[in-house]
N, C-alpha and C positions, 0 to 999 in steps of 0.2 A: 146649863140652860138649854131647854128643848128647842131644836131647830124649827123655825116657823117660815115656810116657803112664801107666805103672803108678805111678811115683813121684809124678806130678802128681795122680793120683786119691787116693793115700794122703795126700798133703799137704793136699788140700782137705778130706778127711774129718776129719783131725786139727784143722784150724782150726775147722771147724764144731762139733766136740765141745767145743773150748775156749770158743767163744761161748755154746753152750747151757749149759755148766757154770757160766759166770759169771753167768747170769741165773736159774738154777733153784736155790733154796735147798737142796733135798734133795741135789743133786749137789755143791754147794759144801761141804756138811757132810761128805759121804762122803770127799771128797779133802782136807778140812781147809783149804779156802780161806777160810772165814769161820766161825769158831767161834761167833759170836753167834747164828747160825741153827740150830746143832746142838741137837737135842732139843726144838725149839719146834714144837708141833703147830699145825695150822690148824683153824678151825671155820667152819661155814657160818653166815652171818648174813643174815637176811631184812630187806630194806629196802622201805618203802612211801613213795613220794614224793607229796606233796600241795601244793596251793596254800595260801595263808595262811588260807583259809576252809574247808579240809578237802575240797576236790574232788580226785579222783585226777588225777595228773599223769603222763601216758604219754610214752614216748620220751625219758626223761631219761638222759643219758650219765653213767655212774658209773665213776670211776677210783679204785682203791684204791692209794694211794701207799705202797709198802713197798720191800723190797730188789728190785732188778732192774727190769724193765719193768713199768709199772703195769698191773694187770688191768682190763680195760674190759668193762662190761656195760651193757645198756639196760633200762629198766623197760618192762613190758608195758602193755596197755590199762588195767589196774587200778592202774598206778603201782607194780607189784611186781617185785622182782628179788632174786636170791640170789647172794651173793658169799662167797668164802673169804678169811678174814683170820687173822692170827697170834693165837694165844690169849694172848700175853703182850705187854705194853707198849702204847703209843699207836699207833694206826694212823690215818693221815690219809686222809679220803675227800673227793673232789671231785665235785660234781654240776654238770652244765651242761645248759642247754636254751635254744634260741633264744627270745628275748624276755624272758629272766630274767637277773638277775645271777648270776654263778657262786657256788655255795654250798659252804662248806668246814666240816668238823667232824671231831672225833676219836672213835674208838671204842676203849675199853679194856676188854676182857673180864675182866681181873683185877678191876677196880673195879666193873663192871656186867656180870654174866654173861648178862643177857637177850639172846636171839638175834634178837629182833624190834625194829626201830626204825621209828618213824613220823617222817618228816622233812617239816616244812612250810617251803616256801620263804619267804624274807623279803627285802624290798627292800634291806636292809642287807648281804646276802650272808652273814649269820650265821643259819642256819636254826634253827627250834625243833625240837629232837630229843627225842622221848619214847620211853622203853623200855616195852614191854608184854610180858605173859607170852606164851610161845610157844604157838602154836595147833597142836593135833595134826593130823598129816597124814591126810586121809581115805584109806582103802584102796579099791581098785577091786574090784568083784565079778568082773571079767574077769581082772585080773592081780594076782598076789600082791605086786607092787612098789607102794610108796606113790605116790600121784599127787601132782602139784605142789600144795602147800597154797594155799588161797585166802588173800588178805590179810585181816587182821583188820578189822572195821568201823572206819571213821573215828570219832574222838571226835564226840559230838553237836554239831552246829553248827545254830543256829536260822537257817534261811534265809528266814524270814518274821517278822522281828523286830517288825513293826508290828502284830502280832495278839495278843500276850500277853506276860506277864512271864517273864523267864528269870533263874534264880539260879545263881551260880557262886562259885568260890573262887580267890583269887590267892595264890601263895606264891613262895618262892625257886626252886622247881622249875617253877613255872607262873606267870611274871610277867605275862603278858598273854593275853587271849583276844579273838578277833575274831568279829564277826557281820556279816551283810550283809542288805540288803533292796533290792528293785527297785521303782521307780515307773514306771507306765505313762503317767502324766500329771502335770503340775505339781501339787504337793501341799504342804499345810502339815503338817509332821511334828513329833513331839515324842519326845525321848529322855530318860527320867527315871532317874537313878541314885541309889539309896538303899540302906538296910540295910547300910551299910559300917561296919566297926569301926575302920578306919584309912583314911588318905587314899587315894583311888583317882582316877585320871585317865580321863576319857572324851573320846575324840577322834573326830570325824566326818571321813571322807575321801571323795573320789570314788574310783571303781574305775579303775585304770589300763588296764583292758581285759584284764589277765591274772590277775585275782583278787587283786591286790596293791594296797595303799593308793597312791592317786595324790596329788592336791592336797589339802592339809589345808583344811577348811572352817572348823572352829571346835573349841574344846576347853573343858573345865571340870573343876574338881576337887571331888569330894564328900568330906565328912568325917563323923565320927560324929554331929555335931550339925547338919550342913548338907547335905542332899541337893541335887542340882543338876538342872536341866532345860535341855536344848538344844532350842529351838523354831526351826525354819527353814522357809521356803518354798523348796522345791527343784524343779528341773526333772525331767523324766523321765530315767531312767537307773538305774545300779546304784551303790550306796554301801556303804561299809565302816565299821563302828563298832568301835573298839578300846577295851577296858577294861584299864587297866594299874595295877599297884600302885605306890605311891610309895616307901615305905620298909619298912613292916611287912606281914605277911600279913593278908589281910582277905577276908571274904565280901562279896557284893554282890548287888543285884537291879537288872536293867535292864528298863525297861518302854518299849516303843515304841508309838506311836499315830499313825495317819494321821487327823488331824482333818478333812481334806477328805472322807474317806469316811464319817466318823461325824457329819457335820453334820446337824442337824435342820432340814429345809426346810419352812417354813410356807407357802410358795407365795405367791400373790398375795393381799394383804389385802383383805377386803371389809367388810361391816357387822358381821360376827360377830367376837367377841374370840377370839384364839388363846391357849390355855393349855397349859402343860406342867409338871406336878408331877413332880419327880425329886429327885436327891441328888448331891452331890459328895463324893468320898472319896479314899483313897490310890490307888485304881485308876482313878478318873475325877476328875482334879483340875480339869478344864475341860470346858465344853460350848459348842459353837458352834451358832448358829441362822442361817438365811438367810430373808429375806422380800423381797417385791417390792411396790412400789406403782405403780399404773398412771398416776395423775395426781398432780401436786404437791399436797401437803397436810400436815396435822399427823399425827404418829404418837406414841402413848403406850406406853412400855415400863415394866412394873411388876414388881418383884422383892420377894417377901416370904416369910414363914414360915421364915426361916433361923434356925439356932441359933448360927452363927458368922459372922464378917464375910465378906461375899462381894461381889465387884466386878462391875459390869455395864458393858460398853464397847460403843459403837456405832461401826461402821466403814462406809465405802463398800465396794462389791465391786470388786475390781481388774479385772474382766472375765473372770476365769478361775474364779470361784466362791471366791476367796481374799480374806482381809482386805486392804483397801487403806489409805486414809487414815483415821486416827482422827478421829471427829466430836466425841464427848463421852463422859464416863463418870460413874458414880455408885456409891455404896457402900450396901449393905443390911446392917443389924445386927439383932440379936434385937429391939431396941426400936424400930427405925426402918426402914421399907421403902426400897428404892432406886427412884428414879423418874427417867425421862428423858422429857421432852416436847419435841418438835422438829418444826419445819417442814422437810420434805424434798422434793427434786425427785423426779420419777418415775425409777424405776430399781431396782436390786438393792442390798441392804444385808446386812451381817453383824453379828451380836451375839455377844459373848463373855461367858460367865459363868465366873468363876474364884474359887476359895476363897482367902481370905487368912489363915484360921486353921485350926481343926480341921474334921473331917467335918461336913457339914450337909445337911439336906433343904432343899428350896426349892420355891417355886411361881413360875413365870415366865409372864407374859401380855403380849400385844401387841395393839393395836387402832388403828384410824384414829381421830383426834380432829379435829373441825372447827376447834376453837379452842385450839391448844396454848398452854400458859401459859409 
């Protein structure tokens, strides 16, 4: 058979049209190849990708899994992208980025018509997806066409958890919340979880370098009648704190403290008595002090004027300004002051005052004593 270039070109065009028709829902509908896609409109959905602690995640590959070849998009520097999906049924979305596990979730605009989704990556591969109201597109003074909308602000994340208390709510739609803090130097930190109505779990992690939980350090559970505290000496670096509901919805309050920064330094003890009148309460459950003695000798620690039971504990300094080995302890009550009399070698020492009952004022003093009892 003689080669006919015209027939060859026509055949190539027909094959190309068949391939395109097989992958474009609108064309399949027109020629009745796939009745399921006929009459199904598509809508634009805005996606904002973030790390687990709310930082924008740029360059995320987005694949919308539907009929035909998956649509591929990438998020911009703000973690923002816009995709088109079917207005009916479940649409599978896959997110991928180097250094993170692949994230998968469904969007169903029939069940949730919100067109803005905030997606926080999770180490499990099941991201936290929150729907938020659509943000209006700002119009340009130069062009009548609407400009690309800016992504909505990320939910508030306290990135300095060691400076104040933060209150939150956990529910079936918001089962866990995460916070982070950074330490420039080794520090003695406290995380106190209270004001819960039902059981809530607090877990402390290292940061894996990508804003996701790394190694678990410790955890504790708070209940209505039993708040919990995690107190740890940590090295410099970044850490993540996760608050998670156990069974029922609950509110909570998380209070972080860096005791190393808040320590009261009496300096080197001399002939004068050092005194600090203060108070312990729900916002300051403990107070640390540091002192130095230049020569071996006796030291007297005295705690009085308390309204509720308060403990005084004496430690060595571990060399980094942090509590080392416990030397001794005593308890002060309303009717009896707490006293520690001890012969000590020259060096640095740490004292801890901690309330054992309700809020209380106190007066703490320390002085050198030539003849400790």
